[in-house]
Backbone bond lengths (Angstrom), bond angles and torsions (degrees), N, CA, C in turn:
res aa  C-N    CA-C-N  psi(-1)  N-CA   C-N-CA  omega(-1)  CA-C   N-CA-C  phi
1 D - - - 1.460 - - 1.516 111.36 -
2 G 1.298 118.69 20.32 1.445 122.13 176.09 1.502 114.48 86.95
3 T 1.337 119.04 8.40 1.455 120.78 178.59 1.515 109.85 -75.87
4 V 1.350 115.14 160.14 1.457 119.67 179.57 1.521 110.46 -60.70
5 S 1.340 117.64 -41.45 1.456 119.99 -178.26 1.523 110.50 -64.35
6 D 1.344 117.60 -39.23 1.457 119.82 177.75 1.504 111.41 -63.79
7 M 1.327 116.30 -43.67 1.464 120.19 -179.24 1.512 110.79 -63.70
8 G 1.338 116.24 -40.21 1.456 119.13 179.88 1.510 111.95 -63.47
9 A 1.326 115.06 -42.52 1.463 118.45 178.60 1.517 110.16 -63.76
10 Y 1.303 117.17 -39.20 1.469 121.09 -179.34 1.522 111.15 -62.05
11 Y 1.320 116.71 -49.00 1.460 119.54 -178.09 1.522 111.99 -68.28
12 Y 1.340 117.12 -33.94 1.463 119.50 177.55 1.527 110.48 -63.43
13 D 1.329 116.14 -44.55 1.463 120.05 -178.01 1.525 111.09 -62.02
14 Q 1.316 117.69 -39.30 1.453 121.39 -176.64 1.520 112.73 -73.81
15 S 1.321 117.91 -31.67 1.467 120.50 -173.39 1.522 112.72 -91.60
16 T 1.327 117.61 -16.14 1.465 119.42 -178.45 1.524 109.78 -128.44
17 P 1.337 116.37 74.72 1.459 118.96 178.58 1.516 110.71 -64.87
18 P 1.329 117.59 155.63 1.470 119.47 179.87 1.506 110.84 -62.59
19 P 1.334 118.26 145.67 1.466 120.71 -178.85 1.518 110.92 -65.37
20 T 1.324 116.34 148.42 1.465 122.12 177.12 1.517 108.85 -122.04
21 S 1.328 116.36 146.37 1.451 120.74 178.81 1.523 109.75 -84.15
22 V 1.326 116.54 152.99 1.458 122.52 179.22 1.517 108.53 -105.55
23 N 1.326 116.27 126.32 1.457 120.10 177.80 1.516 110.13 -73.56
24 H 1.330 116.37 145.51 1.458 122.05 179.26 1.517 110.49 -136.76
25 S 1.317 114.61 161.98 1.462 123.16 168.14 1.518 106.99 -130.09
26 L 1.335 116.14 -179.75 1.465 121.03 173.28 1.513 109.35 -116.31
27 S 1.323 115.53 137.26 1.460 122.39 179.13 1.526 109.78 -107.46
28 F 1.337 116.25 125.72 1.459 123.58 179.71 1.524 108.82 -109.18
29 D 1.352 117.43 132.11 1.466 120.64 -169.43 1.515 114.92 -86.48
30 G 1.340 119.23 -7.16 1.458 121.10 179.81 1.516 114.09 80.24
31 V 1.333 117.40 2.87 1.466 121.56 -178.85 1.535 110.75 -104.59
32 D 1.339 116.20 -54.40 1.462 118.76 -178.20 1.526 112.22 -152.78
33 D 1.339 118.47 13.54 1.460 121.41 -177.82 1.525 111.41 -85.58
34 Y 1.322 115.61 141.52 1.466 120.32 172.64 1.525 108.79 -164.42
35 A 1.334 116.05 170.14 1.460 122.46 173.14 1.520 108.36 -126.96
36 D 1.328 116.15 142.78 1.462 123.56 -174.98 1.530 108.60 -119.65
37 F 1.349 116.35 121.03 1.458 121.56 -177.78 1.530 112.58 -105.25
38 G 1.316 117.49 8.77 1.450 120.33 176.17 1.521 113.55 83.78
39 V 1.334 116.26 -174.59 1.461 123.11 -168.11 1.533 111.93 -103.37
40 S 1.304 119.01 18.52 1.458 121.69 -176.16 1.533 112.28 -54.82
41 N 1.332 116.09 136.88 1.462 121.08 177.03 1.524 112.52 -70.71
42 Y 1.348 117.55 -8.35 1.455 119.71 172.05 1.531 110.90 -56.03
43 F 1.338 116.63 -27.53 1.465 120.97 -173.08 1.521 113.23 -102.13
44 A 1.320 117.18 6.70 1.462 120.90 -177.46 1.529 109.44 -86.34
45 I 1.328 117.22 103.02 1.462 121.75 177.14 1.525 107.29 -82.66
46 T 1.344 117.19 110.56 1.461 121.67 -176.01 1.531 110.17 -123.83
47 Q 1.330 115.26 -177.34 1.466 121.06 -179.14 1.527 112.89 -65.64
48 S 1.318 117.44 -21.36 1.463 120.19 -169.11 1.518 115.10 -111.02
49 N 1.331 119.51 -1.58 1.464 119.05 -176.67 1.531 112.20 -120.65
50 S 1.314 114.92 143.10 1.458 121.62 172.70 1.527 109.08 -81.84
51 A 1.328 116.35 149.86 1.463 120.44 179.63 1.518 109.74 -162.71
52 T 1.320 114.52 152.91 1.465 121.87 170.28 1.516 108.05 -134.15
53 I 1.320 116.31 131.55 1.473 122.68 176.35 1.516 107.44 -114.76
54 M 1.327 116.32 131.49 1.461 121.45 178.73 1.520 109.30 -131.44
55 M 1.325 116.54 145.83 1.468 120.00 177.19 1.521 110.71 -164.17
56 W 1.308 115.75 154.75 1.456 122.89 165.78 1.526 107.58 -101.16
57 V 1.327 117.16 134.20 1.462 120.95 179.40 1.527 109.91 -141.77
58 K 1.312 115.32 143.50 1.470 123.04 175.59 1.527 106.56 -123.94
59 P 1.342 117.96 89.12 1.469 120.18 -172.65 1.530 112.53 -80.57
60 N 1.326 114.60 148.96 1.459 121.07 173.89 1.526 111.97 -130.74
61 S 1.326 117.40 8.92 1.462 121.78 176.78 1.513 107.56 -162.73
62 N 1.332 115.97 171.97 1.452 118.58 168.86 1.526 108.77 -80.17
63 G 1.310 115.62 159.89 1.459 120.37 179.81 1.512 110.63 150.59
64 F 1.338 116.40 -169.52 1.455 122.49 -171.68 1.521 110.55 -100.06
65 L 1.341 115.05 123.91 1.456 120.57 177.19 1.528 109.76 -76.37
66 L 1.314 116.13 -61.74 1.460 122.69 177.22 1.514 108.59 -134.83
67 S 1.328 116.76 144.48 1.466 119.52 178.74 1.519 110.34 -151.29
68 K 1.313 114.92 138.44 1.474 122.84 164.01 1.521 103.42 -127.91
69 Y 1.325 114.17 79.48 1.463 121.36 -160.70 1.523 108.52 -156.39
70 E 1.316 115.81 141.56 1.459 120.52 177.19 1.515 109.60 -107.31
71 N 1.310 117.34 119.53 1.463 121.94 -178.53 1.531 110.95 -54.88
72 L 1.334 116.22 129.16 1.467 124.77 177.28 1.527 113.41 67.65
73 N 1.346 117.54 14.75 1.467 119.92 177.77 1.522 108.58 -141.39
74 A 1.329 116.12 81.30 1.466 120.38 -178.43 1.514 111.86 -62.64
75 G 1.332 117.74 -24.53 1.450 120.55 -179.81 1.514 113.84 -66.56
76 N 1.328 117.62 -18.43 1.463 121.41 177.60 1.525 109.99 -117.51
77 S 1.325 115.70 41.01 1.454 121.17 -174.19 1.525 110.76 -134.01
78 N 1.329 116.22 142.68 1.460 121.43 176.48 1.527 112.80 -108.26
79 F 1.335 117.55 -48.05 1.471 119.05 179.57 1.524 109.87 -169.26
80 F 1.320 115.73 159.43 1.457 120.78 159.41 1.518 108.91 -142.11
81 I 1.341 115.31 154.73 1.458 123.93 173.46 1.521 106.25 -121.41
82 S 1.324 117.07 129.48 1.463 119.40 -172.63 1.524 111.55 -140.64
83 V 1.331 114.38 165.51 1.462 123.38 163.58 1.521 106.13 -103.80
84 Q 1.307 116.75 121.03 1.449 120.76 -176.43 1.535 111.07 -78.22
85 P 1.352 117.43 157.72 1.470 120.60 -178.61 1.533 112.82 -61.09
86 S 1.322 114.07 165.45 1.474 123.25 176.50 1.522 112.44 59.76
87 G 1.321 115.81 40.67 1.452 119.26 172.85 1.505 116.19 88.64
88 G 1.304 118.19 15.19 1.453 118.64 175.32 1.501 112.23 118.23
89 P 1.305 117.66 -172.99 1.466 129.25 7.05 1.522 112.50 -85.12
90 F 1.360 115.99 -175.51 1.446 119.85 164.29 1.530 108.12 -68.96
91 R 1.334 116.26 151.61 1.454 120.39 -179.83 1.526 109.75 -143.37
92 V 1.342 115.42 141.23 1.457 121.10 169.91 1.522 107.60 -126.75
93 T 1.320 116.34 137.35 1.452 121.37 176.98 1.523 109.45 -138.94
94 G 1.334 115.59 159.07 1.462 120.63 178.36 1.506 110.48 -98.09
95 N 1.334 117.43 -108.39 1.461 119.85 -177.85 1.525 111.77 -117.11
96 G 1.315 118.00 21.26 1.460 119.72 -179.38 1.517 112.10 -149.50
97 T 1.305 115.12 -160.21 1.465 120.01 -175.23 1.525 112.78 -88.49
98 N 1.327 117.63 -8.05 1.457 120.70 179.35 1.529 108.62 -78.66
99 V 1.336 117.99 116.54 1.458 122.11 -172.43 1.522 110.03 -124.70
100 L 1.328 115.59 163.68 1.461 122.74 170.87 1.519 108.05 -120.57
101 D 1.328 115.86 113.88 1.457 121.35 173.03 1.524 108.36 -93.06
102 F 1.327 116.57 136.68 1.466 118.87 -176.00 1.525 110.27 -147.70
103 G 1.327 115.39 135.38 1.453 120.66 173.79 1.514 113.42 61.39
104 M 1.306 114.80 179.32 1.462 122.08 176.98 1.516 109.25 -130.60
105 P 1.320 118.25 124.52 1.463 119.85 178.37 1.516 111.72 -65.29
106 V 1.304 115.75 142.23 1.465 121.92 173.03 1.529 106.19 -102.55
107 M 1.314 116.04 109.60 1.456 119.56 -175.58 1.525 111.22 -63.97
108 D 1.328 115.01 142.97 1.460 123.64 178.54 1.527 111.87 60.50
109 S 1.328 115.78 33.36 1.465 120.58 178.80 1.528 108.70 -143.31
110 W 1.333 116.43 139.31 1.453 120.17 -179.98 1.522 110.82 -71.73
111 Q 1.343 116.08 133.08 1.453 123.19 174.08 1.519 109.02 -134.69
112 H 1.329 115.76 144.96 1.459 120.71 176.50 1.522 108.45 -100.82
113 I 1.330 116.73 127.30 1.462 122.95 -179.09 1.525 108.63 -116.30
114 A 1.329 115.86 136.05 1.462 121.47 173.44 1.519 108.61 -137.28
115 L 1.325 115.93 136.16 1.461 122.74 177.57 1.522 108.35 -126.27
116 V 1.327 115.95 131.54 1.460 121.85 -176.65 1.522 109.12 -117.44
117 F 1.339 115.51 123.67 1.465 123.03 179.73 1.530 108.14 -113.65
118 D 1.332 116.75 129.32 1.455 121.98 179.83 1.522 107.50 -144.24
119 P 1.341 119.27 120.33 1.461 120.86 -175.87 1.531 112.46 -52.09
120 G 1.332 115.15 132.38 1.452 120.95 179.13 1.513 114.81 83.35
121 E 1.342 117.17 -3.60 1.460 121.91 -179.37 1.523 110.10 -119.30
122 P 1.350 117.85 153.07 1.462 119.06 174.62 1.528 111.40 -62.01
123 V 1.318 116.60 148.77 1.460 121.27 171.93 1.527 108.14 -66.15
124 Q 1.324 117.08 136.11 1.461 121.97 177.53 1.522 109.34 -108.65
125 A 1.335 116.21 135.38 1.457 122.37 -179.39 1.528 109.90 -118.80
126 F 1.324 115.80 131.17 1.461 122.52 -179.25 1.527 109.41 -123.26
127 I 1.315 116.94 139.76 1.461 122.88 169.61 1.518 107.55 -123.36
128 D 1.332 115.78 126.62 1.466 122.27 -177.95 1.524 111.56 51.68
129 G 1.332 116.20 38.08 1.446 121.93 175.22 1.506 116.13 83.05
130 L 1.327 118.21 0.07 1.457 122.29 -178.80 1.522 110.61 -109.86
131 L 1.329 116.93 136.85 1.457 121.58 178.71 1.521 109.39 -68.55
132 V 1.344 116.72 122.29 1.468 120.83 -177.38 1.516 112.42 -119.32
133 G 1.320 118.41 -4.54 1.458 119.73 179.23 1.512 111.81 -179.75
134 S 1.333 115.82 156.01 1.456 121.11 173.74 1.518 108.41 -153.79
135 G 1.316 116.36 151.19 1.457 120.12 -179.58 1.505 111.04 175.95
136 N 1.313 115.96 166.10 1.458 122.27 -179.33 1.523 110.59 -90.88
137 I 1.316 116.23 138.33 1.463 121.97 173.54 1.518 108.16 -129.87
138 N 1.329 116.63 158.65 1.461 121.62 177.33 1.521 109.72 -77.42
139 L 1.325 116.59 129.02 1.457 121.58 177.16 1.521 109.79 -121.70
140 S 1.314 115.58 146.30 1.461 121.28 -179.09 1.530 110.78 -71.89
141 P 1.321 117.52 149.03 1.467 119.63 173.41 1.521 113.03 -77.45
142 T 1.332 117.82 -12.94 1.464 121.35 -175.06 1.525 110.78 -129.77
143 A 1.322 115.21 163.14 1.461 121.46 179.08 1.520 110.99 -78.99
144 S 1.314 116.86 136.72 1.452 122.37 174.35 1.529 110.09 -73.99
145 N 1.333 116.55 150.11 1.461 119.31 174.65 1.523 111.74 -94.36
146 R 1.326 116.88 13.94 1.457 121.17 173.32 1.525 110.16 -83.75
147 P 1.338 118.18 146.71 1.464 119.75 178.78 1.527 111.42 -73.25
148 L 1.316 115.61 159.87 1.455 120.95 168.79 1.525 107.88 -76.57
149 L 1.334 116.29 122.18 1.466 122.01 -179.06 1.519 110.41 -118.07
150 M 1.303 115.92 144.52 1.462 122.64 174.12 1.528 108.62 -112.21
151 G 1.338 115.74 127.38 1.458 120.44 177.57 1.508 114.84 81.16
152 H 1.346 117.97 12.21 1.460 120.07 -172.75 1.526 109.28 -160.53
153 L 1.331 116.53 158.17 1.460 124.22 173.92 1.519 108.36 -119.24
154 A 1.333 117.11 131.20 1.464 121.17 -177.53 1.523 111.68 -57.71
155 L 1.329 116.11 140.94 1.465 124.51 178.10 1.525 111.95 58.64
156 S 1.319 116.67 38.19 1.462 121.12 176.81 1.521 108.94 -141.95
157 D 1.343 115.58 171.44 1.459 121.88 174.93 1.523 111.11 -104.56
158 D 1.316 117.13 19.64 1.462 122.17 -177.31 1.523 110.76 -88.59
159 Y 1.322 116.38 124.37 1.456 123.04 177.18 1.530 108.61 -134.28
160 L 1.322 115.98 152.56 1.460 122.44 -174.19 1.523 110.87 -110.22
161 N 1.336 115.68 136.84 1.461 121.99 170.91 1.524 107.15 -93.65
162 A 1.339 117.14 110.87 1.459 120.14 -174.62 1.523 110.20 -170.33
163 H 1.336 115.25 165.04 1.458 122.84 165.88 1.524 108.14 -106.31
164 F 1.352 116.43 146.09 1.460 122.36 176.09 1.521 109.58 -127.75
165 D 1.349 114.46 151.41 1.457 120.21 174.68 1.528 108.90 -158.59
166 E 1.340 116.72 155.04 1.470 124.11 171.53 1.529 113.02 47.37
167 V 1.311 116.96 73.32 1.469 121.91 178.40 1.528 108.70 -102.21
168 L 1.346 116.15 131.40 1.455 121.86 -178.22 1.523 110.91 -132.96
169 F 1.336 115.84 140.63 1.464 123.38 171.87 1.524 108.14 -120.57
170 W 1.326 115.32 132.17 1.461 122.21 175.76 1.526 108.53 -121.24
171 N 1.335 116.86 151.44 1.463 119.81 173.86 1.523 111.36 -100.58
172 T 1.330 115.81 23.87 1.455 123.36 175.72 1.528 109.00 -130.67
173 A 1.326 115.97 159.57 1.465 121.57 176.87 1.524 108.31 -90.65
174 L 1.323 117.47 102.66 1.454 121.29 -177.81 1.525 111.12 -72.95
175 T 1.317 115.52 152.62 1.463 121.41 173.72 1.517 109.94 -84.04
176 Q 1.326 116.49 167.51 1.462 120.36 176.92 1.529 111.15 -59.58
177 T 1.328 116.64 -40.15 1.466 120.22 179.29 1.521 110.90 -62.75
178 E 1.320 117.12 -41.38 1.469 120.37 178.87 1.525 111.16 -67.05
179 I 1.332 117.45 -37.95 1.467 120.64 176.63 1.521 110.25 -62.09
180 Q 1.311 117.20 -47.22 1.459 120.76 -179.69 1.523 111.44 -63.06
181 S 1.325 117.11 -37.65 1.455 120.78 179.09 1.518 111.34 -64.62
182 N 1.346 117.21 -42.44 1.471 120.49 -179.54 1.523 112.33 -72.90
183 M 1.335 117.63 -22.96 1.457 119.90 174.10 1.522 111.20 -64.15
184 S 1.318 116.89 -41.53 1.460 121.51 -173.49 1.520 113.34 -91.82
185 T 1.350 116.52 -24.58 1.459 120.57 -178.78 1.519 108.90 -131.15
186 P 1.319 118.38 101.72 1.469 120.37 -178.53 1.521 111.41 -57.35
187 P 1.326 117.64 146.52 1.471 120.68 179.93 1.525 111.66 -68.05
188 T 1.314 115.07 163.39 1.463 120.23 176.69 1.515 111.31 -81.49
189 G 1.351 116.42 -21.46 1.456 121.44 -177.17 1.515 113.28 108.96
190 S 1.335 117.21 -14.03 1.465 120.95 -176.55 1.529 112.62 -106.49
191 E 1.333 117.94 8.65 1.454 120.72 -177.15 1.533 111.84 -65.27
192 T 1.323 116.25 144.41 1.458 121.56 177.37 1.526 110.13 -61.70
193 G 1.332 116.13 129.36 1.460 120.80 177.97 1.514 114.79 90.74
194 L 1.330 118.48 -9.03 1.467 121.18 179.21 1.526 108.52 -81.54
195 V 1.339 117.38 113.75 1.471 120.70 -174.75 1.527 112.80 -111.10
196 G 1.328 117.87 -10.65 1.458 121.63 176.34 1.513 109.71 -157.24
197 Y 1.341 116.81 128.62 1.476 120.63 -177.90 1.521 108.89 -148.51
198 W 1.329 115.33 118.41 1.464 121.87 179.67 1.525 107.67 -127.12
199 N 1.344 116.79 119.97 1.477 119.35 -178.25 1.526 113.23 -99.52
200 F 1.346 117.80 -3.64 1.466 123.00 171.98 1.534 112.95 64.47
201 N 1.309 118.35 22.40 1.457 119.73 -176.31 1.523 113.61 -97.88
202 E 1.348 117.92 12.26 1.465 119.08 175.94 1.528 111.11 -60.30
203 G 1.332 116.84 -44.00 1.464 120.63 176.06 1.511 114.93 78.34
204 S 1.323 118.15 -8.92 1.467 121.54 178.26 1.522 107.79 -159.85
205 G 1.326 115.43 164.79 1.446 120.29 178.44 1.513 112.61 85.52
206 S 1.337 115.64 -175.28 1.466 121.51 -174.80 1.521 112.55 -120.40
207 T 1.336 117.53 22.41 1.461 121.54 -178.92 1.520 110.50 -123.28
208 L 1.347 116.04 133.83 1.463 122.57 169.27 1.525 106.90 -100.86
209 T 1.316 117.21 112.70 1.451 122.18 -173.59 1.522 111.11 -80.38
210 D 1.327 115.69 130.01 1.460 121.71 176.82 1.525 108.72 -80.12
211 L 1.334 116.25 110.24 1.455 121.68 -176.51 1.520 112.79 -84.88
212 S 1.340 117.65 2.08 1.461 120.49 178.23 1.518 112.05 -79.73
213 G 1.328 117.56 -12.54 1.449 121.35 -177.38 1.516 114.19 87.59
214 N 1.333 117.31 3.15 1.460 120.68 -177.78 1.527 113.59 -93.32
215 G 1.319 117.22 -0.20 1.459 120.50 173.11 1.508 115.52 75.87
216 N 1.337 117.92 17.34 1.466 120.30 -178.72 1.528 110.83 -89.75
217 N 1.317 115.28 61.14 1.462 119.63 179.50 1.523 110.77 -68.17
218 G 1.337 116.15 145.60 1.453 121.47 177.70 1.515 111.57 -99.84
219 T 1.331 116.28 148.50 1.460 122.17 176.19 1.517 108.98 -105.97
220 I 1.316 116.74 124.05 1.458 122.91 -177.30 1.520 109.45 -87.38
221 N 1.327 116.03 129.16 1.462 121.57 178.75 1.527 108.85 -119.63
222 G 1.329 116.61 95.09 1.452 122.55 173.61 1.514 115.16 89.56
223 A 1.325 119.65 -30.72 1.460 121.64 -178.26 1.530 110.34 -61.83
224 T 1.328 116.65 150.51 1.459 121.76 -174.64 1.528 111.14 -117.82
225 W 1.307 115.62 151.65 1.460 121.35 -179.72 1.516 110.88 -74.38
226 S 1.329 115.88 145.75 1.459 121.75 -177.92 1.528 108.98 -142.37
227 T 1.334 116.33 151.40 1.471 120.86 173.74 1.519 110.70 -99.18
228 D 1.331 117.65 11.10 1.465 122.56 172.52 1.523 107.05 -80.67
229 V 1.331 116.69 107.22 1.472 121.13 -173.07 1.525 110.05 -127.15
230 P 1.336 117.23 163.38 1.464 120.21 178.66 1.517 111.27 -60.71
231 P 1.316 117.05 153.18 1.478 119.84 179.47 1.516 111.32 -68.51
């Protein structure tokens, strides 16, 4: 009503907008950068457990996206997800030579990848929420003692040039509708079956905080923070 107190409140509101968070991703240089999430059995994809892995990735080379795998020792390996040489395809494998190739990576472009594991069923592969492949792969009956690595394969010199964002692990086999929903609306962290969730929005430091509450924080080795994020 034109009072001094009203005017003061008006000008205060306009000059001090509420703070907003800045979205971030991590950039891996393909030379020696990687992230280490430890040896938790939450990440052991075996013959007997259901799981869904989701991530946003912007690849710029071939290499390993995620791995809980020991180079040259399939007996101590659970899985890896990779971009194969010469332009692709994406590949997921368990502990042997039986692999599932799916889709084609678009270099220097953000893509959403989801893989669904369900005992007795073929592995399902989704890109940007659409089913692009399914097939059976060999999975170990036991958990590997190798850590979950991003951008690297244990006991190898293989590193990936890429950006990563919004990585999620579930201990359930999500449906296509649930995958599409989580692509557009990030989880709160308390959802049933969510065992690992990293949104990469720290923007500084060397830790990727697990927002699922399970304490599976990642340690960043060399990768740098970026404001290049998925659309």
